[in-house]
N, C-alpha and C positions, 0 to 999 in steps of 0.2 A: 531343857530342850523339848521334852514331852509336852510341857505346858504350852509352848508356842505352837506345836503341832496341833494340839487339841483346840487351841484358840482359833487357829486358822481354819481348821475343819468345821468348827461350830459357826464361824463367820460365813463360810461357804454355804452351809445349810440355811442359815438365817437369810442370806442373800437369795438363795434359790426359793425358799418359801415366800419371801417378799415379792419376788418376781412372779411367781405363780398366782399369788393373791392379786397383784396388780393386773395381770393379763385376764384373769377371771372376771374381775370387776369391770374392766374395759369391755369385754365381750358381753356381759350382762347389760351394761349401759347401752351398748350398740343395739342389741336385740330388742330390748324392752323400751328404750328411750326414744327411738326414732319413729315409732308408730303411735299416733294419737288416736283416741277413740272418738268416733263420730256418733252422735246420738240424734235420732229423728223421732218426732212425734207427729202423727197424722191421723185424721179421721178417714177410715177406709172400710171396705167390705172384705170379709174373708171369703174367697171364692172356692177354696179347697183346703183340706187338711189330710194329713197322712202320717204314717209312722212305720218304723222298721225296728229291727233288733237294736240298732244303734241310737235311736231317738225318735222324736216326733217333731213335726213342723206344720206351719200353715202357709198358704199362698195368698198374698194380698191381691187386690184389684190391679195394682201396678206391676204384677207378676213377680214381686220379690218373695223369695222363700225365706221365712223367718223360723229359726229353730226355737222351740219351746222347751226349756229345760225341765220345768215342773209338769209332770204328767197330769196332775189334778187340774191345773189351769188349762192344758190342752184339751182335756176331756170335756170341760164346760163350754168351750168355744163352739159356736155353731156356724156351719157354712151358710153363705148368702145372708149373713147378718152384718150390720154395721157396728164398728167399734172404734174407739180412739186407742191407738196402739203406740207404744214407745219401744224402740229397738235400737241396738247399738251394733257397731262394727268397727274393726280396726280400719284406719284410713286407707290402707292399700289392699283391703280384703273385700271379698264379695259375700262373706258369710255374715249373716245377721242373727242376732240373739234377742228374743223378746225380753224386755225389762218390765213392762207394765201394760195392762189392758183394762179398758173400761167400756161397758156397753154404751151405745149411742144415746140411750134415754137418760144417761147421767150427765148429758151436756158436756162431755169431754173433761169433766172434773176428776182429777186424781185424788 
């Protein structure tokens, strides 16, 4: 009799754990699977750059604010200079992140 009780109890635990894993997987797929990444490459001028305690960014001629993750890269960029920049954003987001930058005298070659 105890054996059946333990077996039923462990089956409930197994079912509960399986259900939790299934729901977690479905939530992760929904959160991360529905937003595709949009990548843009353009030749443009950096009109401004700024930083705060939370990070640093540049403003392009088209008025887009691009976050620059690497401080060294941000420090080397100059205002009123032309660059070929690549940046990414999630499809439904207005936050852009710099992925690559090349000075204009390199003819846009990465």
